[in-house]
VMD Tcl script that draws the C-alpha trace (Angstrom):
set ca {
  {12.67 25.48 9.70}
  {12.87 24.85 13.43}
  {16.11 23.62 14.98}
  {16.67 21.58 18.10}
  {20.11 22.72 19.22}
  {21.38 22.56 15.67}
  {24.57 24.36 16.60}
  {25.84 21.10 18.10}
  {26.40 19.57 14.68}
  {26.57 22.54 12.31}
  {29.80 23.76 10.77}
  {31.27 27.13 11.59}
  {31.77 29.75 8.94}
  {35.25 28.47 8.20}
  {34.26 25.03 7.01}
  {36.38 24.27 3.98}
  {35.59 22.66 0.69}
  {37.49 19.55 1.72}
  {35.12 19.03 4.65}
  {32.13 19.64 2.38}
  {33.39 17.06 -0.13}
  {34.00 14.54 2.63}
  {30.50 15.07 4.00}
  {28.98 14.69 0.54}
  {30.84 11.45 -0.15}
  {29.78 10.04 3.20}
  {26.13 11.04 2.99}
  {25.73 9.88 -0.62}
  {26.71 6.37 0.45}
  {23.83 3.90 0.61}
  {22.08 3.02 3.86}
  {23.66 -0.41 3.68}
  {27.15 1.05 3.18}
  {26.76 3.60 5.98}
  {25.70 0.84 8.38}
  {28.67 -1.26 7.24}
  {31.08 1.62 7.86}
  {29.80 1.95 11.42}
  {29.78 -1.81 11.99}
  {33.40 -2.21 10.84}
  {34.64 0.79 12.80}
  {35.57 2.85 9.72}
  {33.29 5.62 10.96}
  {30.94 6.23 13.84}
  {27.28 7.02 14.12}
  {28.22 10.40 15.55}
  {30.39 11.15 12.51}
  {27.50 10.26 10.20}
  {25.08 12.45 12.11}
  {27.53 15.36 12.24}
  {28.09 15.10 8.48}
  {24.34 15.05 7.89}
  {23.85 18.09 10.14}
  {26.55 20.04 8.34}
  {24.99 19.27 4.95}
  {21.53 20.18 6.22}
  {22.86 23.48 7.55}
  {24.57 24.28 4.23}
  {21.99 23.06 1.74}
  {18.53 22.80 3.28}
  {17.91 26.56 3.52}
  {17.66 26.47 -0.30}
  {15.42 23.38 -0.29}
  {13.12 23.46 2.74}
  {13.16 19.67 3.08}
  {13.13 19.63 6.88}
  {10.36 20.98 9.08}
  {12.54 20.39 12.15}
  {16.09 19.14 12.61}
  {16.66 17.21 15.83}
  {20.36 17.96 16.18}
  {20.88 17.54 19.94}
  {18.59 14.54 20.12}
  {20.20 12.85 17.10}
  {23.73 13.42 18.41}
  {22.80 11.95 21.78}
  {21.16 9.00 20.05}
  {24.26 8.52 17.88}
  {26.52 8.54 20.95}
  {24.31 5.87 22.51}
  {24.57 3.77 19.34}
  {28.36 4.06 19.38}
  {28.52 3.13 23.06}
  {26.33 0.07 22.78}
  {28.14 -1.56 19.86}
  {26.72 -2.39 16.46}
  {23.46 -4.27 16.27}
  {20.65 -4.16 13.77}
  {20.82 -3.60 10.01}
  {20.43 0.20 10.31}
  {22.81 0.67 13.22}
  {23.98 4.27 13.49}
  {22.42 5.49 10.22}
  {20.61 8.87 10.32}
  {17.14 8.70 8.75}
  {14.45 11.38 8.33}
  {10.72 10.96 8.93}
  {7.76 12.57 7.18}
  {5.76 14.83 9.48}
  {2.64 12.67 9.45}
  {4.40 9.98 11.50}
  {4.80 10.34 15.25}
  {8.29 10.88 16.68}
  {8.33 10.88 20.47}
  {8.88 14.34 21.93}
  {7.92 16.16 18.71}
  {4.75 17.71 17.33}
  {3.13 15.82 14.47}
  {2.06 18.78 12.32}
  {0.67 16.96 9.26}
  {2.17 19.87 7.32}
  {0.10 22.55 9.03}
  {-0.02 24.78 12.10}
  {-3.02 23.29 13.92}
  {-1.09 21.05 16.36}
  {1.34 22.25 19.01}
  {1.61 19.49 21.64}
  {4.44 16.95 21.26}
  {3.48 13.29 21.14}
  {4.92 10.96 23.75}
  {5.39 7.72 21.79}
  {6.93 6.86 18.41}
  {4.69 5.55 15.66}
  {5.22 1.84 15.02}
  {7.24 2.52 11.85}
  {9.59 4.87 13.72}
  {9.85 2.41 16.62}
  {10.97 -0.28 14.17}
  {13.60 2.03 12.67}
  {15.05 2.74 16.09}
  {14.93 -0.95 17.06}
  {17.03 -1.67 13.94}
  {19.58 0.92 15.09}
  {18.62 3.97 13.05}
  {18.97 7.53 14.35}
  {16.03 9.89 13.69}
  {17.60 13.17 12.55}
  {14.50 15.22 11.78}
  {11.01 15.53 10.37}
  {10.37 16.43 6.74}
  {7.90 18.77 5.09}
  {4.59 17.90 3.47}
  {1.45 19.71 2.28}
  {-1.29 19.90 4.89}
  {-2.59 16.36 5.52}
  {-0.73 15.20 2.41}
  {-3.57 16.30 0.17}
  {-1.48 17.45 -2.81}
  {1.33 16.19 -5.06}
  {3.20 19.46 -4.37}
  {5.03 20.00 -1.08}
  {3.79 23.47 -0.25}
  {1.99 24.79 2.81}
  {1.07 28.07 4.42}
  {2.80 27.06 7.65}
  {6.09 25.78 6.21}
  {6.42 27.32 2.76}
  {7.67 25.74 -0.45}
  {9.92 22.69 -0.64}
  {12.18 22.69 -3.71}
  {13.65 20.08 -6.02}
  {17.42 19.56 -5.56}
  {17.84 19.10 -9.33}
  {16.30 22.53 -10.02}
  {15.26 24.64 -7.06}
  {12.71 26.51 -9.17}
  {10.74 23.24 -9.49}
  {8.62 21.12 -7.18}
  {9.96 17.89 -5.71}
  {6.43 16.51 -5.94}
  {4.43 15.40 -2.94}
  {3.17 14.71 -0.58}
  {6.46 13.17 0.65}
  {8.42 15.92 -1.08}
  {10.49 16.87 1.94}
  {11.65 13.28 2.36}
  {12.47 13.00 -1.35}
  {14.39 16.30 -1.44}
  {16.40 15.30 1.63}
  {17.47 11.97 0.13}
  {18.13 13.31 -3.37}
  {20.32 16.10 -1.98}
  {22.38 13.70 0.13}
  {21.18 15.11 3.43}
  {20.25 11.57 4.52}
  {20.48 8.20 2.77}
  {16.81 7.38 3.34}
  {13.63 8.95 4.64}
  {10.18 7.66 5.50}
  {7.19 8.81 3.47}
  {3.58 7.87 2.99}
  {1.57 7.12 -0.16}
  {-2.19 7.71 -0.33}
  {-2.43 8.53 -4.03}
  {1.16 8.44 -5.24}
  {2.88 10.34 -2.46}
  {5.99 8.11 -2.40}
  {6.15 7.44 -6.14}
  {5.50 11.00 -7.35}
  {8.32 12.68 -5.40}
  {10.60 9.72 -6.17}
  {9.92 10.36 -9.86}
  {10.51 14.11 -9.53}
  {13.76 13.66 -7.58}
  {15.39 10.64 -9.25}
  {14.88 8.16 -6.40}
  {13.53 4.66 -6.00}
  {10.18 4.63 -4.24}
  {8.00 1.57 -3.71}
  {4.41 1.80 -2.55}
  {4.00 -1.57 -0.88}
  {0.93 -3.75 -0.74}
  {-1.79 -2.30 1.45}
  {-1.26 -3.50 5.03}
  {2.42 -4.33 4.54}
  {3.64 -1.67 6.98}
  {1.88 -0.67 10.18}
  {0.19 2.71 10.43}
  {-0.09 2.40 14.25}
  {-1.05 4.16 16.41}
  {-3.59 4.93 13.70}
  {-5.78 2.11 12.42}
  {-5.35 3.34 8.86}
  {-3.86 6.07 6.68}
  {-6.69 7.50 4.58}
  {-8.60 4.25 5.08}
  {-7.63 1.72 2.38}
  {-5.58 4.20 0.34}
  {-2.51 4.93 2.41}
  {0.72 3.07 3.08}
  {4.00 3.94 4.81}
  {7.36 3.37 3.17}
  {10.85 4.72 2.46}
  {12.41 6.78 -0.29}
  {15.94 5.65 -1.13}
  {18.60 6.02 -3.79}
  {18.94 2.27 -4.41}
  {16.58 -0.68 -4.74}
  {18.59 -2.68 -2.23}
  {18.23 0.05 0.40}
  {14.48 -0.02 -0.08}
  {14.45 -3.79 0.41}
  {16.62 -3.42 3.50}
  {14.23 -0.89 5.03}
  {11.15 -2.93 4.19}
  {12.72 -5.93 5.92}
  {12.76 -3.69 9.02}
  {9.36 -2.04 8.53}
  {7.17 -4.92 7.32}
  {4.55 -6.19 9.73}
  {1.44 -4.89 11.44}
  {-0.08 -4.69 14.91}
  {-3.52 -5.62 16.26}
  {-4.59 -1.99 15.87}
  {-4.02 -1.98 12.09}
  {-7.16 -2.35 10.03}
  {-5.34 -4.01 7.12}
  {-2.63 -6.65 7.07}
  {-0.87 -7.97 3.96}
  {-0.06 -11.61 3.31}
  {3.39 -12.31 4.80}
  {6.23 -12.36 2.32}
  {7.68 -15.78 1.52}
  {11.25 -14.58 2.09}
  {13.19 -11.58 3.30}
  {13.26 -8.78 0.81}
  {17.02 -8.31 0.63}
  {17.40 -12.06 0.34}
  {14.84 -12.07 -2.47}
  {17.13 -9.83 -4.53}
  {19.69 -12.65 -4.63}
  {17.37 -14.55 -7.01}
  {16.82 -13.43 -10.59}
  {13.17 -13.07 -11.62}
  {13.42 -15.28 -14.69}
  {11.71 -14.45 -17.97}
  {8.59 -12.38 -17.21}
  {5.69 -11.13 -19.25}
  {5.75 -7.35 -18.97}
  {3.08 -5.17 -20.54}
  {3.66 -1.48 -21.13}
  {1.24 1.35 -21.78}
  {1.32 5.15 -21.72}
  {-2.45 5.23 -21.28}
  {-3.32 7.11 -18.06}
  {-5.80 5.61 -15.62}
  {-7.43 9.06 -15.39}
  {-9.24 10.22 -18.56}
  {-8.46 13.56 -20.14}
  {-4.75 13.56 -19.28}
  {-2.02 13.48 -21.91}
  {1.48 12.32 -20.93}
  {4.53 14.45 -21.68}
  {6.53 13.02 -24.63}
  {9.65 12.68 -22.47}
  {7.79 10.37 -20.11}
  {6.50 8.23 -22.96}
  {9.99 7.94 -24.40}
  {11.39 6.97 -20.98}
  {8.80 4.20 -20.81}
  {9.67 2.99 -24.33}
  {13.40 3.02 -23.56}
  {12.73 1.02 -20.40}
  {10.65 -1.46 -22.38}
  {13.62 -1.93 -24.73}
  {15.97 -2.44 -21.77}
  {13.64 -5.04 -20.27}
  {13.45 -6.83 -23.59}
  {17.26 -6.91 -23.76}
  {17.23 -8.40 -20.26}
  {15.30 -11.35 -21.68}
  {11.72 -10.50 -20.72}
  {8.69 -10.86 -22.97}
  {7.73 -7.19 -23.31}
  {4.64 -6.13 -25.23}
  {2.47 -3.05 -25.55}
  {-0.94 -3.49 -23.93}
  {-4.15 -1.50 -23.74}
  {-5.26 -1.78 -20.10}
  {-8.96 -1.56 -19.36}
  {-8.55 0.52 -16.23}
  {-11.54 0.56 -13.90}
  {-12.85 3.99 -12.89}
  {-11.46 4.54 -9.39}
  {-12.52 8.18 -9.00}
  {-15.54 7.60 -6.71}
  {-13.88 5.21 -4.21}
  {-10.76 7.38 -4.18}
  {-12.72 10.60 -3.58}
  {-14.76 9.06 -0.77}
  {-11.68 7.83 1.09}
  {-9.75 11.04 0.38}
  {-12.55 13.07 1.97}
  {-12.91 10.63 4.85}
  {-9.18 10.51 5.48}
  {-8.68 14.28 5.56}
  {-11.75 14.63 7.75}
  {-10.45 12.03 10.24}
  {-7.04 13.68 10.48}
  {-8.49 17.18 10.77}
  {-10.84 16.05 13.55}
  {-7.83 15.16 15.69}
  {-5.96 18.49 15.51}
  {-5.88 20.88 18.44}
  {-6.61 24.15 16.61}
  {-8.95 23.53 13.66}
  {-9.25 27.30 13.28}
  {-5.61 27.30 12.09}
  {-6.20 24.93 9.18}
  {-5.51 26.29 5.72}
  {-8.45 27.77 3.86}
  {-8.06 25.17 1.11}
  {-8.23 22.41 3.74}
  {-11.39 23.95 5.18}
  {-12.84 23.78 1.65}
  {-11.95 20.08 1.51}
  {-13.68 19.58 4.85}
  {-16.79 21.36 3.59}
  {-16.87 18.86 0.73}
  {-16.15 15.99 3.12}
  {-19.23 16.84 5.17}
  {-21.26 15.75 2.15}
  {-19.61 12.30 2.32}
  {-20.91 10.38 5.36}
  {-18.91 7.58 6.95}
  {-21.21 5.05 5.31}
  {-20.16 6.40 1.91}
  {-16.50 6.00 2.86}
  {-17.12 2.36 3.75}
  {-18.93 1.87 0.45}
  {-15.90 3.37 -1.27}
  {-13.65 0.83 0.45}
  {-15.84 -2.05 -0.70}
  {-15.98 -0.61 -4.21}
  {-12.19 -0.44 -4.21}
  {-12.00 -4.12 -3.34}
  {-14.21 -4.94 -6.31}
  {-11.97 -2.82 -8.54}
  {-8.97 -4.73 -7.21}
  {-10.50 -7.96 -8.46}
  {-11.02 -6.36 -11.88}
  {-7.46 -5.04 -11.89}
  {-6.21 -8.54 -11.05}
  {-7.47 -9.68 -14.45}
  {-4.77 -7.57 -16.11}
  {-2.20 -9.77 -14.44}
  {-3.52 -13.02 -15.86}
  {-1.71 -12.18 -19.11}
  {1.27 -10.30 -17.67}
  {3.45 -10.39 -14.58}
  {4.14 -6.65 -14.40}
  {2.71 -3.47 -15.88}
  {5.09 -0.70 -17.01}
  {3.78 2.89 -17.25}
  {4.94 6.45 -16.68}
  {4.72 7.68 -13.07}
  {3.52 11.22 -13.72}
  {2.07 12.79 -16.84}
  {3.77 16.20 -16.72}
  {7.22 17.51 -15.90}
  {7.64 18.82 -12.34}
  {5.91 22.19 -12.10}
  {7.53 25.42 -10.96}
  {7.18 25.91 -7.21}
  {4.06 27.78 -6.23}
  {1.59 25.38 -7.83}
  {-0.74 25.91 -4.87}
  {-0.21 29.65 -4.42}
  {-3.61 31.30 -4.41}
  {-5.26 28.09 -5.61}
  {-8.64 27.13 -4.22}
  {-9.78 23.55 -3.88}
  {-10.96 23.09 -7.47}
  {-7.84 24.64 -8.98}
  {-5.60 22.53 -6.74}
  {-7.48 19.39 -7.74}
  {-7.17 20.27 -11.43}
  {-3.43 20.89 -11.13}
  {-3.01 17.60 -9.30}
  {-4.67 15.41 -11.94}
  {-1.62 14.98 -14.23}
  {0.51 14.06 -11.23}
  {-1.76 11.26 -9.98}
  {-3.06 10.00 -13.33}
  {-0.93 6.82 -13.20}
  {-0.60 6.32 -9.45}
  {-3.89 6.77 -7.56}
  {-5.64 3.71 -9.03}
  {-3.14 1.41 -7.30}
  {-3.90 2.98 -3.93}
  {-7.57 2.16 -4.44}
  {-6.81 -1.44 -5.39}
  {-3.89 -1.90 -2.98}
  {-1.45 -3.33 -5.56}
  {2.30 -2.73 -5.06}
  {3.81 -0.18 -7.43}
  {7.21 1.47 -7.67}
  {8.79 4.52 -9.25}
  {12.05 3.53 -10.93}
  {14.54 6.15 -12.20}
  {14.86 6.28 -15.99}
  {17.45 8.93 -16.77}
  {17.02 12.68 -17.15}
  {15.07 14.84 -19.55}
  {16.37 17.71 -21.68}
  {15.39 20.02 -18.82}
  {17.87 18.26 -16.53}
  {15.13 16.91 -14.27}
  {14.81 13.17 -13.58}
  {12.63 10.81 -15.59}
  {10.98 7.73 -14.12}
  {8.75 4.77 -14.92}
  {6.26 2.87 -12.80}
  {6.28 -0.89 -12.30}
  {3.02 -2.36 -10.97}
  {2.83 -5.91 -9.66}
  {0.26 -8.45 -8.60}
  {-1.22 -8.09 -5.15}
  {1.25 -9.10 -2.42}
  {4.04 -9.43 -4.98}
  {6.43 -6.61 -4.14}
  {9.31 -9.06 -4.62}
  {8.87 -9.27 -8.39}
  {8.70 -5.47 -8.63}
  {11.93 -5.20 -6.61}
  {13.75 -7.85 -8.62}
  {13.00 -6.24 -11.96}
  {13.78 -2.76 -10.63}
  {17.13 -4.13 -9.43}
  {17.80 -5.52 -12.92}
  {17.16 -2.08 -14.40}
  {19.44 -0.50 -11.82}
  {22.22 -2.91 -12.81}
  {22.07 -2.13 -16.53}
  {21.55 1.61 -16.15}
  {22.72 2.64 -12.67}
  {21.33 5.93 -11.47}
  {22.56 6.58 -7.94}
  {25.98 7.87 -9.03}
  {24.46 10.97 -10.66}
  {23.89 13.67 -8.07}
  {22.21 17.05 -8.07}
  {24.21 20.09 -7.06}
  {21.90 22.31 -5.00}
  {23.56 25.56 -4.02}
  {24.73 25.95 -0.43}
  {23.58 29.01 1.45}
}
mol new
graphics top color blue
foreach p $ca { graphics top sphere $p radius 0.5 }
foreach p [lrange $ca 0 end-1] q [lrange $ca 1 end] { graphics top cylinder $p $q radius 0.2 }
display resetview
């Protein structure tokens, strides 16, 4: 992990347990609470950033969540926040950013080693965070170009799950998920092109919403893996996610897709109960040939019972999932090819990525566009499911988080095969664009988190958020914390 003057905020060797406990309590507060503490003068942005830097220095060597920590820059930014007085809903709060999003003055590595020149301008999502008062504390790890649901790369090594450091945190936003779950930051930006927010949220016990396609700008890029990808946060609470989406929502003229504007603010929407909804549940994967782990099925059934007790009409359904493999594969190949074409040193790409590019050469741009149009037709078919239900409840992933090293020595075909159980419930909704969220659902006998997926109608993130918030109220999850070992 690279450091930018990290000594400015790191503890010395004599840091006591009392300081460590104080830092943990502060950094495990919600985004909303941290901003409130700064706004009311009970703490400062600098104190938050210093606490985050101390925890990163103690804990991240065992996790590998950060590709680079921007200590000097973040402390200077925090001082500026403290000097200017509180403004904006994220004022003074340190937030991490996945390394596929541009942060001015830093290299955007996409998880690899093929870029080395810093960018000069923030991506639109990062610009919006800063405009709301946030402090960017560092960039988080990802597999090269976000191709895999395991956060492992040749350039940056393995990222580990805070609940069990022998296990994967999922991917591709695994660094962001590990950082939030371990209390290094209260929130981090990720991206989701096939489940890459929801999968690591499920592995790490976080809330992660993939919004409607076009809800959040991908500028300066016109798209993120064409119609598949979206940008969004990983958080410990539903309300924090709503707060961040209130900041992030909106596009620019350069964005290829734009969602229908929400009828109300997302935090404000949580003040209204959803009413009695029709919720269908099914353990059937959208990818054939995959069998879900019994613990994930039981988590779904327990959630169905909880939703029924909340007053919803909850029934088992048998979804007729459309086959999304061809449109997904075309856009996956096109997306990786477009990102790889922009790197400075293509000779430094991983061998597995070069294999993907060899496959992508067989998929012309016209085929990618056909895949996009096919995805739109599948979205119309998927919409029919929601004529008889308001939400669909499923598992998020089919298997328990694998031991780290899932990609070690794996060629393209092996990596694809190992990825199938991780994307079996998620990738369809990237093809169709529907909003879908990973919602914590307790822990399995192995001590690792369990999760369920809530899928909503197109442009209806609000209903997903409201029901997730109901579940959070009756079975709160954010109080339970992992205990990753300090170095």
